[in-house]
C-alpha positions in Angstrom: 64.4 88.8 40.5 64.7 90.5 37.2 66.6 88.8 34.4 67.7 90.1 31.0 68.7 87.8 28.1 70.4 89.4 25.1 70.6 87.4 21.9 70.7 88.5 18.2 67.6 86.5 17.4 64.4 85.8 19.3 60.7 85.0 18.6 59.3 85.6 16.1 62.6 85.7 14.2 64.2 82.7 15.9 66.3 80.3 13.8 68.5 78.2 16.0 69.2 76.5 19.3 70.2 79.6 21.3 66.7 80.9 21.0 65.2 77.6 22.2 67.4 77.8 25.3 66.2 81.3 26.0 62.6 80.4 25.6 63.1 77.4 28.0 64.7 79.4 30.7 62.3 82.3 30.3 59.3 80.0 30.7 60.9 78.4 33.8 61.8 81.7 35.6 58.5 83.4 34.7 56.6 80.5 36.1 58.6 81.0 39.3 57.3 84.6 39.4 60.5 86.3 38.1 60.6 89.2 35.6 62.3 88.2 32.4 62.8 90.3 29.3 64.8 89.9 26.1 66.8 92.3 24.0 67.1 91.2 20.4 67.1 92.3 16.8 64.6 92.5 14.0 65.0 92.6 10.2 66.0 96.1 9.1 63.1 98.5 9.1 60.5 95.7 9.8 58.4 94.7 12.7 56.2 91.6 13.3 52.8 91.6 14.9 53.9 88.9 17.2 56.8 90.9 18.8 56.3 91.1 22.5 56.8 94.8 22.2 55.4 95.6 25.7 58.2 93.7 27.4 60.9 92.9 25.0 63.2 95.2 23.0 64.0 94.8 19.3 66.7 96.8 17.4 66.9 97.0 13.6 69.7 95.0 12.1 70.9 93.5 8.8 71.8 90.3 10.6 68.5 88.4 9.9 68.9 88.8 6.1 72.7 88.9 6.0 73.1 85.6 4.0 71.0 87.3 1.2 73.4 90.2 0.9 76.4 90.4 -1.5 79.7 89.1 -0.3 81.4 92.5 -0.2 78.5 94.0 1.8 78.8 91.1 4.3 82.6 91.7 4.7 82.2 95.4 5.6 79.1 94.7 7.7 81.1 92.3 10.0 83.7 95.0 10.5 81.0 97.6 11.3 79.3 95.2 13.7 82.4 94.8 15.8 82.5 98.5 16.6 78.8 99.5 16.4 78.9 101.9 19.3 75.5 103.3 18.6 73.5 100.0 19.0 75.7 99.1 22.1 74.8 102.5 23.6 71.1 102.0 22.9 71.1 98.6 24.5 72.9 99.8 27.6 70.4 102.6 27.9 67.6 99.9 28.1 69.6 97.9 30.6 70.1 101.0 32.8 66.4 101.7 32.7 65.4 98.1 33.5 68.1 97.4 36.1 68.1 93.6 35.9 69.7 91.5 38.6 71.8 89.8 36.0 72.3 89.4 32.3 72.5 86.3 30.1 74.7 87.3 27.2 74.3 85.1 24.2 75.0 85.6 20.5 75.8 89.2 19.8 76.4 89.2 16.0 74.1 92.0 14.8 73.8 93.7 18.2 77.4 95.0 18.3 80.5 93.2 19.7 81.2 96.4 21.5 78.4 95.6 24.0 80.4 93.5 26.5 82.8 96.5 26.9 79.9 98.8 27.7 78.1 96.4 30.0 81.2 96.0 32.1 80.9 99.6 33.2 77.3 99.1 34.4 78.4 96.8 37.2 75.6 94.3 36.5 76.5 90.6 36.8 76.8 89.3 33.2 77.1 85.6 32.3 78.2 84.8 28.8 76.7 81.6 27.2 78.6 80.3 24.2 76.5 78.8 21.5 78.7 78.7 18.4 82.1 79.8 16.9 81.2 83.3 15.8 84.0 84.8 17.9 86.4 82.6 16.1 84.9 82.7 12.6 82.5 85.5 11.6 80.3 83.3 9.5 79.8 81.0 12.5 80.9 78.0 10.4 84.1 76.0 10.6 83.9 73.4 7.8 85.5 70.0 7.9 88.7 69.9 5.9 88.6 73.7 5.6 89.7 74.4 9.2 92.8 76.3 8.1 90.6 79.2 7.1 90.5 80.4 10.7 94.3 80.7 10.7 94.4 83.3 7.8 95.8 86.7 8.6 92.4 88.4 8.3 90.7 85.9 10.5 93.5 86.0 13.1 93.0 89.8 13.2 89.2 89.3 13.6 89.9 86.9 16.6 92.2 89.5 18.1 89.6 92.2 18.0 86.9 89.9 19.4 89.3 88.8 22.2 89.9 92.4 23.2 86.2 93.3 23.1 85.3 90.3 25.3 88.3 90.6 27.6 86.2 91.8 30.6 84.0 88.7 30.7 84.2 87.1 34.1 81.6 84.3 33.9 81.4 81.9 30.9 79.4 78.7 30.3 79.4 76.5 27.3 77.2 73.5 26.3 80.2 71.5 25.2 83.8 71.1 26.4 84.9 71.3 22.8 83.6 74.8 22.2 85.0 76.1 25.5 88.4 74.6 24.8 88.4 76.1 21.3 87.9 79.6 22.8 90.5 79.1 25.5 93.0 77.8 22.9 92.5 81.1 21.1 93.3 83.0 24.3 89.7 84.1 25.1 88.5 84.9 28.6 91.8 85.1 30.4 90.2 87.1 33.2 87.2 84.7 33.7 86.9 83.2 37.2 84.3 80.8 36.0 84.6 78.8 32.8 82.2 75.9 33.0 80.6 73.3 30.8 76.8 73.3 31.3 74.8 71.2 28.7 71.8 73.0 27.2 68.4 72.3 28.8 66.6 69.4 26.9 63.1 69.9 25.6 60.5 68.5 28.0 59.0 65.9 25.7 59.4 62.5 27.4 56.3 61.2 25.7 55.7 57.5 25.2 58.0 56.0 22.6 56.5 53.9 19.8 57.9 50.4 19.8 58.4 49.1 16.3 58.2 45.4 15.7 60.0 45.6 12.3 63.7 46.1 11.7 65.5 49.4 11.4 64.8 50.9 8.0 63.1 54.3 8.6 65.7 57.1 9.1 65.2 60.8 9.7 67.0 64.0 9.1 65.9 67.3 10.8 67.7 70.5 10.0 68.7 73.1 7.4 69.1 71.8 3.9 72.6 73.1 3.4 75.8 71.5 2.2 77.6 72.2 5.6 74.8 70.1 7.3 75.8 67.1 5.2 72.4 66.7 3.6 73.8 66.3 0.1 76.0 63.5 1.2 73.1 61.9 3.1 70.9 62.0 0.1 73.6 60.4 -2.0 74.2 57.6 0.5 70.5 56.7 0.8 69.9 56.9 -3.0 72.2 53.9 -3.1 70.4 52.0 -0.4 66.9 51.1 -1.8 66.0 49.0 1.3 66.0 52.1 3.6 63.7 55.0 3.8 64.8 58.6 4.6 62.5 61.4 5.7 64.0 64.9 5.5 62.5 67.7 7.5 63.8 71.2 6.8 64.2 73.8 4.1 67.1 75.4 2.3 68.8 74.9 -1.0 67.0 73.1 -3.8 67.4 69.3 -4.3 65.8 67.4 -7.1 63.1 65.9 -4.9 61.5 63.8 -7.6 64.6 61.8 -8.3 64.6 59.6 -5.2 61.9 57.1 -4.6 63.0 56.2 -1.1 63.6 59.7 0.1 60.7 62.0 1.1 61.2 65.8 1.6 58.7 67.0 4.1 59.7 70.7 4.2 59.6 72.8 7.3 57.5 71.5 10.2 56.5 72.9 13.6 57.6 71.4 16.9 54.7 69.0 17.3 55.0 67.7 13.7 58.7 67.1 14.2 58.0 65.3 17.4 55.4 63.0 15.7 57.9 62.1 12.9 60.6 61.4 15.5 58.3 59.0 17.3 57.7 57.2 14.0 61.3 57.0 13.0 63.8 54.2 13.8 66.9 56.4 13.8 68.0 60.0 13.5 71.0 60.9 11.3 73.1 64.0 11.9 75.7 64.1 9.1 77.2 67.5 9.8 80.3 68.7 7.9 80.6 71.8 10.1 81.9 71.9 13.7 78.7 72.0 15.6 78.6 72.9 19.3 75.8 70.8 20.9 73.0 70.3 18.3 69.5 70.8 19.7 68.1 68.0 17.4 70.1 65.4 19.4 68.6 66.6 22.6 65.1 66.4 21.0 65.7 62.9 19.7 66.9 61.7 23.1 63.8 63.1 24.7 61.6 60.7 22.7 64.0 57.8 22.9 65.1 58.1 19.2 68.7 56.7 18.7 71.2 58.7 16.8 73.9 58.2 14.1 76.0 61.4 13.9 79.3 62.8 12.6 82.3 62.7 14.8 83.0 66.4 14.7 82.9 69.4 17.1 80.9 68.9 20.3 78.8 66.1 18.8 80.9 63.2 20.0 80.8 64.2 23.7 77.0 64.5 23.6 76.5 61.2 21.7 79.0 59.3 23.9 77.0 60.4 27.0 73.5 59.9 25.7 74.4 56.9 23.5 74.5 56.4 19.7 76.8 55.7 16.9 79.5 58.0 15.4 80.9 58.1 11.9 83.8 60.0 10.3 82.6 63.3 8.9 82.2 63.3 5.1 82.9 59.6 4.9 80.1 58.1 2.9 81.4 54.6 3.3 81.6 54.9 7.1 78.1 56.3 7.2 76.8 53.5 5.0 78.4 51.0 7.3 76.7 52.5 10.4 73.3 52.5 8.6 73.7 48.8 7.7 74.9 48.1 11.3 71.8 49.8 12.7 69.5 47.8 10.4 71.1 44.5 11.6 71.0 45.4 15.3 67.5 46.9 16.0 67.5 45.6 19.6 70.8 47.3 20.4 69.7 50.5 18.7 66.4 50.7 20.6 68.1 50.0 23.9 70.4 53.0 23.1 67.4 55.1 22.5 65.6 54.1 25.7 68.8 54.8 27.7 69.3 58.2 26.1 65.7 59.0 27.1 66.5 58.4 30.7 69.9 60.2 30.6 68.5 63.3 28.9 66.3 64.0 32.0 69.4 65.1 33.8 69.6 68.0 31.3 66.4 69.5 32.6 65.7 73.2 32.5 65.5 73.1 36.3 69.1 71.9 36.6 70.2 74.4 34.0 68.7 77.4 35.7 70.0 76.2 39.1 73.6 76.1 37.8 73.1 79.6 36.3 71.8 80.9 39.7 74.8 79.3 41.5 77.1 81.2 39.2 75.1 84.4 39.7 75.6 84.1 43.4 79.4 84.0 43.1 81.2 87.3 43.9 83.1 88.9 41.1 
């Protein structure tokens, strides 16, 4: 069986959860003897020595560096990307040459939103995997208390165009019910015969958890240092709680790191280093102010039995409610502080949550994920 995954980013240019999902399913299917290749983008006019050039295909795109570009450039680039027929044609030419049995269509920002229209004519089974809100909001971010932005005239026109370009999609899966419902509410995928919630595959950590004998006072944040991730709010809350320690893993905008004696900024870390810090922590905090789909960091935390305190926003609540953890109102510093204090006073309950989540997350294995995709692949159009 030959499988093609199309996503706007992939190793060595990966940034988010979609790439981790592709890496997981690629490893699984290649271990089974199947042929798996990826079509992705690279920074404009650059290539990396670690590109798997012999098997994968990379197309030049401004997408990787888009956030560094002037606002006016980004505005016109999004419009161009919707109708980038040239890139869509080039990708289709690769697909025709490779003749995969089916295609896993992921994030297309930077690879032309015209691509689904072209792929429809190739008569190759295509399964769309939703990962974020880029078909609803071009930036991919819907911010708490700024939700009305997607109702603007310009944004409604953008949604209309995306809806038309994706109108031929027949098979759709989403990691969260929230994200799938958001697209359906905006009249996407009316012709789809399968619209299914399939949680992302969890990382296969399942290592032994470290059992602490002390109370809960060692908290952890893992993610981008950006205001929409709630990191500024988190730092402000912990700066007022001298009894608790906060470790922050990630990079992004500058914060005065010398100002806080109980907060340590660890910078960017690789997967094994993050795993080690998760095993040492008492609780993970996910304070997002943006409507997240199904954050990979929560899957990772559950895989090592690390309990979670997270914002009640987007697809986070359905994930936390299943795996176990505590929720607080997004942007509410007082509510977050209450949950942190509650955690510190209830270490036994918190650790039991973590252990239960470690068992539950095993149901989100890559084996189960790929089996569900194969079952969809075997359905007739």
